[in-house]
C-alpha positions as CSV (number, residue, x, y, z in Angstrom):
1,M,0.0,0.0,0.0
2,K,1.3,3.5,-1.0
3,K,2.2,5.7,2.0
4,I,-0.1,8.6,2.6
5,D,1.6,12.1,2.4
6,I,0.1,14.2,5.3
7,K,1.4,17.5,3.8
8,D,-0.3,16.8,0.5
9,L,-3.6,16.0,2.2
10,F,-3.4,19.1,4.3
11,G,-2.7,21.2,1.2
12,K,-5.8,19.7,-0.5
13,A,-7.9,20.5,2.6
14,L,-6.7,24.2,2.5
15,A,-7.5,24.4,-1.2
16,F,-11.0,23.2,-0.4
17,I,-11.5,25.8,2.4
18,K,-9.8,28.7,0.6
19,P,-12.7,29.5,-1.8
20,A,-15.0,29.8,1.3
21,L,-12.6,32.3,2.8
22,S,-12.2,34.3,-0.4
23,R,-15.9,35.0,-0.4
24,I,-15.6,36.8,2.9
25,N,-14.7,40.5,2.6
26,L,-12.6,41.1,5.7
27,K,-12.5,44.8,5.0
28,K,-16.1,45.0,5.9
29,F,-15.4,43.6,9.4
30,K,-13.4,46.3,11.0
31,P,-13.2,46.6,14.8
32,D,-15.5,49.5,14.8
33,L,-18.2,47.8,12.8
34,K,-21.6,48.3,14.3
35,D,-23.3,45.5,12.3
36,R,-23.8,42.9,15.0
37,K,-25.0,40.2,12.6
38,S,-22.0,40.6,10.4
39,K,-19.6,40.2,13.4
40,Q,-21.4,37.0,14.4
41,R,-21.1,35.5,10.8
42,F,-17.4,36.4,10.7
43,I,-16.7,34.7,14.1
44,V,-18.7,31.6,13.2
45,T,-17.0,31.2,9.8
46,I,-13.5,31.4,11.4
47,M,-14.4,28.8,14.0
48,I,-15.8,26.4,11.4
49,V,-12.6,26.7,9.4
50,I,-10.4,26.0,12.4
51,V,-12.5,23.0,13.6
52,A,-12.6,21.5,10.1
53,A,-8.8,21.7,9.8
54,I,-8.2,20.1,13.2
55,V,-10.7,17.2,12.5
56,L,-9.4,16.6,9.0
57,G,-5.7,16.5,10.2
58,R,-6.4,14.1,13.0
59,M,-8.5,11.7,10.9
60,T,-5.7,11.6,8.3
61,M,-3.1,10.7,10.9
62,N,-5.2,8.0,12.5
63,V,-5.9,6.3,9.2
64,Q,-2.2,6.3,8.3
65,K,-1.3,4.8,11.7
66,A,-4.0,2.1,11.6
67,L,-3.0,1.0,8.1
68,F,0.7,0.7,8.7
69,K,0.4,-0.8,12.1
70,K,-1.8,-3.6,10.8
71,K,0.7,-4.3,8.0
72,A,3.7,-4.4,10.3
73,A,2.3,-6.7,12.9
74,P,3.0,-10.0,11.2
75,E,6.6,-8.9,10.6
76,E,7.3,-9.3,14.4
77,K,6.5,-13.0,14.2
78,R,8.8,-14.0,11.4
79,A,12.6,-14.5,11.3
80,P,14.7,-11.9,9.5
81,G,14.9,-12.4,5.8
82,M,11.9,-14.8,5.7
83,P,8.7,-14.2,3.6
84,A,5.9,-12.4,5.4
85,E,3.3,-14.9,4.5
86,E,5.2,-18.0,6.0
87,E,4.2,-19.3,9.4
88,I,6.9,-20.6,11.7
89,A,6.1,-23.4,14.1
90,P,7.8,-23.5,17.5
91,V,9.6,-26.8,18.3
92,K,11.7,-28.5,20.9
93,A,15.0,-29.8,19.5
94,F,17.3,-32.5,20.6
95,K,21.1,-32.3,20.0
96,I,22.6,-35.8,19.5
97,K,25.6,-36.8,21.7
98,K,27.1,-40.3,21.7
99,T,26.6,-42.2,24.9
100,D,27.0,-45.7,26.4
101,F,23.6,-47.3,25.9
102,K,22.4,-49.9,28.4
103,D,19.0,-51.4,28.8
104,T,18.0,-53.3,31.9
105,L,15.1,-55.5,32.8
106,P,13.9,-55.2,36.4
107,C,12.5,-58.3,38.0
108,I,11.5,-59.6,41.5
109,G,11.9,-63.0,43.0
110,N,13.1,-65.1,45.9
111,V,16.2,-66.9,47.2
112,K,16.3,-70.6,46.6
113,G,18.8,-73.1,48.1
114,F,21.5,-74.2,45.7
115,K,20.2,-77.8,46.3
116,E,16.8,-78.4,47.8
117,V,16.0,-82.0,48.6
118,D,12.6,-83.3,49.7
119,L,13.0,-85.4,52.8
120,K,11.1,-88.7,52.7
121,F,11.3,-92.0,54.6
122,Q,11.8,-95.2,52.7
123,T,9.4,-97.2,54.7
124,N,6.0,-96.9,56.5
125,G,5.9,-95.7,60.1
126,I,5.2,-93.1,62.6
127,I,7.5,-90.1,63.0
128,E,9.3,-90.4,66.4
129,S,11.6,-87.4,66.3
130,Y,13.3,-84.5,64.5
131,N,16.9,-84.0,65.5
132,F,17.2,-80.4,64.1
133,E,15.0,-77.3,64.1
134,E,14.1,-75.4,61.0
135,G,17.0,-73.3,59.7
136,E,19.6,-75.2,61.8
137,K,22.8,-76.2,60.2
138,V,23.3,-79.9,59.5
139,Q,26.6,-81.8,58.9
140,E,26.9,-84.6,56.3
141,G,25.8,-88.0,57.7
142,D,23.7,-86.5,60.6
143,I,20.3,-88.1,61.2
144,I,17.7,-85.5,60.5
145,A,14.5,-87.4,61.5
146,S,13.5,-90.9,62.7
147,L,10.5,-93.2,62.8
148,I,9.5,-95.4,65.7
149,Q,12.1,-98.2,65.4
150,K,10.9,-100.9,68.0
151,E,10.0,-103.5,65.4
152,A,13.1,-102.8,63.2
153,L,15.4,-103.1,66.2
154,L,13.8,-106.5,67.2
155,K,14.3,-107.9,63.8
156,L,17.9,-106.6,63.8
157,K,18.5,-108.2,67.2
158,Y,17.0,-111.5,66.2
159,S,19.0,-111.7,63.0
160,E,22.2,-110.9,64.8
161,I,21.6,-113.7,67.3
162,E,21.0,-116.1,64.4
163,L,24.1,-115.0,62.6
164,N,26.3,-115.5,65.7
165,K,24.8,-119.0,66.3
166,N,25.3,-120.1,62.7
167,Q,28.8,-118.8,62.8
168,K,29.7,-121.0,65.8
169,I,28.1,-124.1,64.2
170,F,29.9,-123.4,60.9
171,D,33.2,-123.1,62.8
172,A,32.5,-126.6,64.4
173,G,31.7,-127.9,60.9
174,G,28.0,-128.5,61.6
175,I,26.6,-126.5,58.7
176,S,27.5,-125.7,55.1
177,P,28.8,-122.3,54.0
178,L,25.5,-121.6,52.2
179,K,23.6,-121.8,55.5
180,L,26.0,-119.2,57.0
181,D,25.7,-116.9,54.1
182,Q,21.9,-117.0,54.4
183,A,22.1,-116.0,58.1
184,R,24.4,-113.1,57.2
185,L,22.0,-111.8,54.5
186,E,19.1,-111.9,56.9
187,Y,21.2,-109.8,59.3
188,E,22.1,-107.2,56.6
189,S,18.4,-107.0,55.6
190,A,17.3,-106.3,59.1
191,R,20.0,-103.6,59.5
192,N,18.9,-102.0,56.2
193,E,15.3,-102.0,57.4
194,L,16.5,-100.1,60.5
195,D,18.3,-97.5,58.3
196,K,15.1,-96.9,56.4
197,T,13.6,-95.5,59.6
198,N,16.1,-92.7,59.6
199,I,16.7,-89.7,57.2
200,Y,20.4,-88.9,56.8
201,A,22.0,-85.6,55.6
202,I,23.6,-86.1,52.2
203,S,25.9,-83.1,52.6
204,D,26.4,-80.0,54.8
205,G,23.4,-77.7,54.8
206,L,20.5,-76.8,56.9
207,L,16.9,-78.0,57.6
208,G,14.7,-75.8,55.5
209,S,11.3,-76.8,56.8
210,R,9.4,-79.5,58.6
211,I,6.2,-80.3,56.9
212,L,4.8,-83.1,59.1
213,D,4.8,-83.2,62.9
214,V,6.0,-85.9,65.3
215,G,3.5,-88.6,65.6
216,S,2.3,-88.4,61.9
217,Y,2.0,-91.7,60.0
218,V,4.0,-91.6,56.8
219,T,4.6,-93.7,53.7
220,P,7.5,-93.6,51.3
221,G,5.6,-91.1,49.1
222,D,5.1,-88.5,51.9
223,K,7.4,-85.4,52.1
224,V,8.2,-84.6,55.7
225,G,10.6,-81.7,55.2
226,I,13.2,-79.9,53.0
227,F,16.9,-80.1,53.2
228,V,18.9,-77.2,51.7
229,Q,22.5,-77.0,50.7
230,M,23.5,-73.3,51.3
231,D,27.2,-72.8,50.5
232,K,25.7,-71.4,47.3
233,A,22.2,-70.1,46.6
234,Y,20.0,-69.3,43.6
235,A,18.0,-66.1,42.9
236,E,14.8,-67.3,41.2
237,F,12.7,-64.9,39.0
238,N,9.6,-65.2,37.0
239,I,9.8,-63.3,33.7
240,I,6.5,-62.3,32.0
241,E,5.8,-63.6,28.5
242,K,6.4,-60.3,26.6
243,D,9.9,-59.9,28.2
244,V,11.0,-63.5,27.5
245,P,12.8,-62.7,24.2
246,K,15.0,-60.2,26.0
247,V,16.5,-62.8,28.4
248,S,19.3,-65.3,27.4
249,L,21.9,-67.4,29.1
250,G,25.1,-65.6,30.2
251,Q,23.5,-62.1,30.7
252,K,24.9,-60.2,33.6
253,A,22.7,-59.0,36.5
254,E,22.8,-57.2,39.7
255,I,20.9,-58.7,42.7
256,F,19.6,-56.7,45.7
257,V,18.3,-58.2,48.9
258,D,16.0,-56.2,51.0
259,A,17.5,-57.7,54.2
260,Y,20.9,-56.3,53.2
261,P,20.3,-52.9,51.5
262,D,24.0,-52.0,51.4
263,K,25.1,-55.2,49.7
264,T,25.0,-56.0,46.0
265,Y,25.4,-59.5,44.5
266,N,26.7,-59.9,40.9
267,A,25.3,-62.9,39.0
268,T,24.7,-64.3,35.5
269,V,21.6,-66.0,34.1
270,D,22.6,-69.7,34.1
271,R,19.2,-71.5,34.1
272,I,16.1,-70.8,32.0
273,A,13.0,-73.0,32.1
274,P,12.0,-74.4,28.7
275,I,8.3,-73.8,29.3
276,I,5.9,-70.9,30.0
277,E,3.7,-71.5,33.1
278,G,0.1,-71.8,32.2
279,R,-1.8,-69.5,34.5
280,S,0.9,-66.9,35.3
281,R,2.3,-66.9,31.7
282,T,5.8,-66.5,33.1
283,E,9.2,-68.2,32.5
284,T,11.4,-69.1,35.4
285,I,15.1,-68.2,35.4
286,K,17.8,-68.8,38.0
287,M,21.1,-67.1,38.9
288,E,23.7,-68.6,41.0
289,L,24.9,-66.6,44.1
290,E,27.9,-67.1,46.4
291,N,26.7,-67.6,50.0
292,K,29.9,-68.5,51.9
293,E,28.8,-66.2,54.8
294,G,25.5,-67.9,54.9
295,L,23.6,-64.6,54.8
296,L,21.2,-65.7,52.1
297,K,18.3,-67.8,53.3
298,P,15.6,-69.6,51.2
299,G,12.5,-67.5,50.8
300,M,14.2,-64.1,51.1
301,F,12.8,-61.4,48.8
302,V,15.2,-60.2,46.1
303,R,15.2,-57.7,43.2
304,G,17.2,-58.0,40.1
305,L,18.4,-55.8,37.2
306,I,19.3,-57.9,34.1
307,A,21.5,-56.2,31.5
308,T,19.6,-57.1,28.4
309,Y,21.6,-54.8,26.0
310,E,24.8,-52.8,26.1
311,K,26.7,-50.7,23.5
312,K,29.5,-48.2,23.7
313,D,29.3,-44.8,21.9
314,A,25.8,-45.3,20.5
315,I,23.6,-42.8,18.8
316,V,20.5,-42.7,21.0
317,I,17.4,-40.5,20.6
318,P,14.2,-40.1,22.6
319,S,11.4,-42.2,21.2
320,S,9.2,-39.0,21.0
321,G,11.4,-37.9,18.0
322,L,10.8,-41.1,16.0
323,K,8.1,-41.4,13.3
324,K,7.0,-44.5,11.4
325,K,5.4,-44.8,8.0
326,E,4.6,-48.3,6.8
327,N,7.9,-50.2,7.4
328,D,10.2,-47.2,7.4
329,Y,11.4,-45.0,10.3
330,F,12.3,-41.4,10.0
331,V,13.0,-38.2,12.0
332,Y,12.6,-34.5,11.4
333,S,16.2,-33.2,11.2
334,I,16.8,-29.5,11.7
335,G,19.3,-27.7,9.4
336,K,20.7,-24.2,9.9
337,D,18.8,-21.3,8.4
338,E,20.9,-18.2,7.8
339,P,18.7,-15.0,7.7
340,K,19.4,-12.5,4.9
341,K,21.6,-9.6,5.8
342,E,20.3,-6.1,5.5
343,A,21.7,-4.2,2.4
344,E,24.9,-2.3,3.3
345,G,24.8,1.5,2.9
346,A,21.0,1.7,3.3
347,K,19.8,5.2,3.7
348,P,18.6,6.1,7.2
349,A,14.9,6.7,7.5
350,E,13.7,10.3,6.9
351,K,12.5,12.2,9.9
352,K,8.8,12.6,9.9
353,K,7.1,15.9,10.3
354,G,3.8,16.5,11.8
355,L,1.1,19.3,11.4
356,W,1.8,22.7,12.7
357,P,0.5,24.3,14.8
358,F,-0.5,20.7,15.6
359,G,3.1,19.6,14.8
360,F,3.4,21.0,11.2
361,G,6.9,22.2,10.4
362,K,8.2,20.8,13.6
363,E,10.4,17.7,13.7
364,K,9.3,15.0,16.1
365,Q,11.7,14.4,19.0
366,E,13.6,11.1,18.5
367,E,12.8,8.5,21.1
368,P,15.8,7.5,23.3
369,P,17.4,4.2,22.3
370,K,15.9,1.1,24.0
371,P,18.3,-0.9,26.2
372,A,19.6,-4.1,24.7
373,S,17.4,-7.1,25.6
374,K,19.0,-9.8,27.7
375,E,16.7,-12.5,26.4
376,K,18.3,-15.1,24.2
377,K,17.7,-14.5,20.5
378,P,15.5,-17.1,18.8
379,E,17.1,-19.8,16.7
380,F,15.5,-20.8,13.4
381,G,16.0,-23.9,11.3
382,I,14.8,-25.8,8.2
383,I,13.2,-29.2,8.4
384,E,14.6,-32.2,6.6
385,V,12.7,-35.4,6.6
386,R,15.4,-38.0,7.1
387,K,15.1,-41.8,6.9
388,I,17.0,-43.8,9.6
389,K,17.8,-47.4,10.5
390,V,16.7,-48.4,13.9
391,G,18.6,-50.8,16.2
392,Y,17.6,-51.6,19.8
393,M,14.4,-49.9,21.1
394,T,13.0,-49.4,24.5
395,Q,9.8,-47.6,25.6
396,D,11.6,-44.3,26.0
397,L,14.8,-44.5,23.9
398,V,15.8,-45.7,20.4
399,E,19.3,-46.6,19.1
400,V,19.9,-45.3,15.6
401,E,22.4,-47.4,13.5
402,E,22.3,-45.3,10.3
403,G,21.0,-41.9,9.3
404,L,22.2,-39.6,12.1
405,K,25.5,-38.5,13.5
406,E,26.7,-36.6,16.6
407,D,25.6,-32.9,17.0
408,D,22.7,-33.4,14.6
409,L,19.5,-31.6,15.6
410,I,16.1,-33.3,15.5
411,V,12.6,-32.4,16.5
412,I,11.2,-34.2,19.6
413,E,7.8,-34.0,21.4
414,M,6.3,-32.9,18.1
415,Q,2.7,-31.7,18.0
416,E,2.2,-31.7,14.2
417,E,3.6,-33.1,11.0
418,F,6.2,-31.1,9.1
419,K,6.9,-30.9,5.4
420,D,10.4,-31.0,3.9
421,K,12.1,-27.5,3.9
422,A,9.6,-26.1,6.4
423,R,11.0,-23.4,8.7
424,V,10.8,-23.8,12.5
425,E,11.8,-21.9,15.6
426,M,13.8,-23.8,18.2
427,V,12.3,-22.6,21.5
428,E,14.4,-25.2,23.5
429,I,17.4,-27.3,22.7
430,Q,18.1,-30.4,24.8
431,E,21.7,-31.6,24.5
432,G,22.1,-35.4,25.0
433,L,20.1,-37.6,27.3
434,S,19.5,-36.2,30.7
């Protein structure tokens, strides 16, 4: 729009009023005029001319200000050197820095004995006694529990007497060697029957639990307790079905026991169950733990962090910056946008003049220079839709194998889709993973 010249408008206004003034004969209106009506007409005419000039001047200035102010408003929202009609979207940017990428799988479980053996008698009978309390240490060969042995002892005593008698007769030459061997076998059988009334510790360990009480009748199929070998222990975890592909043999893990918050156990995954449990839909895994101090006890609650993925100097971005279309992944990369420099040697703007006596002929006083703003200058960029190759992914992070390099800028937490070569304003730049 062409700029309005105030002087020109004011001149046209005077040209319009001048014929009216020329029709007034000022000579007729001398101070000593006695014609009262003529005086009144003169005064009214002069006042009308003055008021018309004031109103016309102010209207002209207001129209000019409104027009140019409305046109200049959009210029404040665009970057220097950018087209006036282009809209610039504010974005949050992420500056890529190489980092050591590690993903862990948290899990919870319990301590299990390195060897847990069900305690069962080999014969029918009534439990007479337990020689150890639950959790008490047991040495190899110790008798853990016994049945009532009255009948077994009688058989053993009878077979022993028969063996001694046959041995004397054999020595006197009264019986054959076969008869003596038969008596010896009966004795060994009776002794074996007596041993079946006891449960012996197969190694050093502890009595985990007693399931049946003294006085209970048992058969060879009944479990009366649990024996635990505790020089080592297992941490046992149940992994939900969706995390099963992440776990494999040999993965390192850190184990934490609530009973010892200041102690950390290092372990590896060394046993994985081959099946998924029906109702829980979980897979059982075990990790061997050293327990020379005997601090770990079966049933203790433990937490684990399994290192499912590790890589040094990886390119990692937040998942909020990743976009997918069909089978391809891409990001919105941000390139530098250099604003156009102002032409050198440009003429300074001419000083505006107002209307006088309402400012005409007088130069407006220059406004004092505004102090430099301490606010950070906005940074602008140009969008590039860049295809990438994705490696390992987690819920929050994505490893990029190809397509990005260190110090590249990408858009994250985007609220809209962007076209290639679109201009954006970076309101915030996050450097690396926080």
